[in-house]
Backbone bond lengths (Angstrom), bond angles and torsions (degrees), N, CA, C in turn:
res aa  C-N    CA-C-N  psi(-1)  N-CA   C-N-CA  omega(-1)  CA-C   N-CA-C  phi
1 M - - - 1.458 - - 1.530 108.20 -
2 V 1.305 115.20 134.84 1.453 121.87 178.56 1.533 109.12 -72.08
3 K 1.322 116.53 147.87 1.468 121.07 -177.98 1.526 112.02 -54.26
4 A 1.341 116.90 -42.28 1.468 120.57 -179.77 1.529 110.77 -62.37
5 E 1.331 117.08 -40.36 1.463 120.56 178.24 1.528 110.32 -63.88
6 K 1.308 116.12 -43.81 1.464 120.74 179.60 1.524 110.55 -59.16
7 E 1.326 117.06 -42.12 1.462 121.04 178.88 1.524 111.26 -63.38
8 V 1.329 117.71 -39.70 1.467 121.52 178.46 1.526 109.65 -64.08
9 Y 1.331 116.86 -45.49 1.463 120.46 178.21 1.527 110.50 -60.30
10 E 1.314 117.20 -43.88 1.463 121.01 -179.43 1.521 111.76 -64.03
11 K 1.333 117.79 -43.39 1.470 121.07 179.11 1.527 111.08 -65.14
12 T 1.331 116.28 -41.55 1.463 120.51 178.95 1.521 110.13 -66.25
13 Y 1.322 116.66 -40.92 1.466 122.20 176.71 1.524 110.06 -57.49
14 E 1.321 116.55 -46.98 1.470 121.41 178.81 1.523 111.58 -63.94
15 L 1.323 116.54 -41.64 1.461 122.40 -178.68 1.532 110.79 -56.71
16 Y 1.332 116.43 -38.09 1.461 121.99 -178.93 1.529 112.40 -103.34
17 S 1.317 116.85 14.15 1.475 122.50 179.68 1.531 112.04 53.40
18 G 1.327 115.80 32.56 1.462 120.82 176.56 1.507 114.64 71.52
19 C 1.333 117.39 22.87 1.465 121.10 -176.06 1.524 112.21 -124.61
20 C 1.320 115.40 159.25 1.461 122.47 176.97 1.528 109.55 -58.62
21 A 1.324 116.20 134.79 1.463 121.93 -179.58 1.527 112.44 -63.32
22 F 1.333 117.61 -22.58 1.462 121.16 -178.99 1.522 112.92 -94.19
23 C 1.328 116.64 -52.98 1.474 119.11 -169.35 1.519 114.80 -113.44
24 G 1.327 117.74 -9.10 1.451 120.11 178.82 1.519 115.13 83.89
25 S 1.328 117.60 7.50 1.466 120.61 178.06 1.531 109.39 -62.84
26 P 1.332 117.27 139.52 1.462 119.94 178.92 1.536 113.01 -81.64
27 Y 1.320 117.78 -3.45 1.471 121.79 179.97 1.522 108.22 -97.05
28 I 1.320 116.35 96.51 1.460 120.17 -169.86 1.526 113.77 -119.83
29 E 1.317 112.81 161.10 1.458 124.52 171.67 1.524 104.83 -131.74
30 M 1.319 117.94 141.17 1.463 119.93 177.87 1.529 109.32 -82.70
31 H 1.306 115.67 131.02 1.462 122.54 -178.68 1.524 109.58 -112.29
32 H 1.337 116.47 130.46 1.462 121.09 173.10 1.525 107.72 -80.18
33 I 1.308 117.02 125.02 1.463 121.59 -176.73 1.523 111.02 -75.87
34 R 1.312 116.49 -51.99 1.466 121.45 178.89 1.526 107.32 -97.69
35 Y 1.337 115.89 126.90 1.456 120.50 -174.95 1.519 109.04 -150.44
36 G 1.298 117.04 -172.27 1.458 121.01 178.11 1.513 111.69 65.21
37 A 1.312 116.45 -125.91 1.462 122.26 -178.28 1.524 111.81 -62.52
38 C 1.327 116.40 -25.17 1.463 120.87 179.75 1.528 111.64 -76.00
39 G 1.304 117.40 -12.08 1.460 121.18 -175.89 1.515 109.63 89.76
40 R 1.295 116.53 145.10 1.465 121.00 -177.85 1.515 108.14 -106.41
41 K 1.304 115.55 72.86 1.454 120.80 -178.59 1.520 110.14 -98.95
42 T 1.315 114.59 146.04 1.452 120.25 179.45 1.515 108.89 -101.35
43 Y 1.326 115.77 109.22 1.453 121.70 175.93 1.522 108.20 -148.18
44 L 1.321 115.65 158.06 1.459 120.52 -179.08 1.525 109.10 -60.56
45 G 1.301 116.29 124.36 1.455 121.48 -176.77 1.519 112.21 104.73
46 N 1.347 116.86 -6.97 1.457 119.86 178.54 1.527 112.67 -117.31
47 V 1.302 117.53 1.87 1.465 120.42 174.10 1.521 108.45 -127.94
48 I 1.317 114.36 148.67 1.461 120.37 -178.59 1.528 108.19 -145.90
49 P 1.327 118.23 139.24 1.457 119.70 -179.56 1.529 111.52 -79.89
50 L 1.325 115.26 131.67 1.455 121.14 178.18 1.518 109.48 -136.04
51 C 1.329 116.90 145.69 1.463 120.57 172.75 1.533 106.68 -73.04
52 S 1.315 117.35 167.57 1.469 119.42 -176.13 1.527 111.98 -61.97
53 K 1.337 117.96 -35.39 1.476 120.79 178.95 1.523 110.59 -62.34
54 H 1.326 116.68 -49.39 1.464 119.52 -178.43 1.525 111.83 -73.06
55 H 1.317 117.66 -30.23 1.459 121.01 176.40 1.532 109.62 -62.74
56 K 1.326 117.08 -45.13 1.471 121.39 177.54 1.518 110.57 -63.60
57 E 1.330 116.82 -42.48 1.468 121.28 -179.71 1.530 110.71 -61.08
58 V 1.327 116.75 -44.53 1.471 121.50 -179.61 1.525 110.28 -63.12
59 H 1.331 117.00 -40.52 1.461 120.67 179.75 1.525 112.30 -71.81
60 S 1.324 117.98 -20.59 1.460 120.51 -179.77 1.530 112.41 -73.43
61 N 1.345 117.21 -20.92 1.465 121.08 179.30 1.527 108.50 -151.16
62 K 1.322 115.63 74.82 1.461 121.45 -173.88 1.531 112.60 -61.53
63 K 1.331 117.40 -38.24 1.473 119.77 -178.93 1.523 111.65 -64.69
64 K 1.315 116.76 -36.08 1.469 121.15 179.05 1.529 110.69 -70.12
65 W 1.330 116.62 -45.32 1.454 121.07 -170.17 1.519 115.25 -85.60
66 Q 1.322 118.21 -25.25 1.464 119.12 -176.50 1.532 112.51 -56.88
67 P 1.339 120.59 -49.55 1.473 118.94 178.81 1.530 113.39 -64.68
68 V 1.314 117.34 -31.89 1.470 121.61 178.01 1.527 109.12 -64.94
69 L 1.327 116.33 -47.12 1.464 120.80 -178.83 1.525 111.84 -66.73
70 I 1.327 117.06 -38.51 1.470 120.90 176.90 1.524 109.55 -60.32
71 D 1.319 116.25 -44.72 1.463 120.64 179.11 1.533 111.09 -64.16
72 M 1.330 116.41 -42.08 1.471 120.90 -179.64 1.525 111.30 -61.47
73 I 1.330 117.01 -48.70 1.465 119.59 -176.71 1.527 110.73 -69.63
74 N 1.334 116.95 -37.20 1.468 119.15 178.45 1.525 111.38 -62.86
75 K 1.324 116.92 -43.66 1.468 120.55 178.69 1.527 110.97 -64.07
76 K 1.316 116.68 -39.76 1.460 121.53 179.72 1.540 109.67 -64.31
77 L 1.321 116.68 -44.26 1.467 120.74 179.70 1.524 111.03 -66.44
78 E 1.330 117.59 -40.84 1.464 121.04 178.37 1.524 110.81 -64.32
79 G 1.327 117.10 -42.27 1.450 122.19 179.67 1.521 112.67 -66.47
80 N 1.312 115.51 -28.60 1.459 121.13 -179.70 1.521 111.30 -77.00
81 N 1.328 117.72 -21.18 1.468 121.82 -179.10 1.516 113.31 -89.62
82 E 1.328 117.13 -7.48 1.471 119.83 -177.03 1.509 112.08 -82.10
């Protein structure tokens, strides 16, 4: 993992207190929100912590969940800057 990627993961982890963005489970996996044709880049605002259940759910319907996750991370980042 590149140092910049590690820093993004660490900041995102802190932003969500190390818990799933949906249910608060402490057992998380980092999920890239924008992927595929959009490119799979790791930057603040493009990764979100999810437990394995929610990670699988998000991957089962990417078109449905991508805008939801974008909105969730944007609100979290905006709230963190206030």
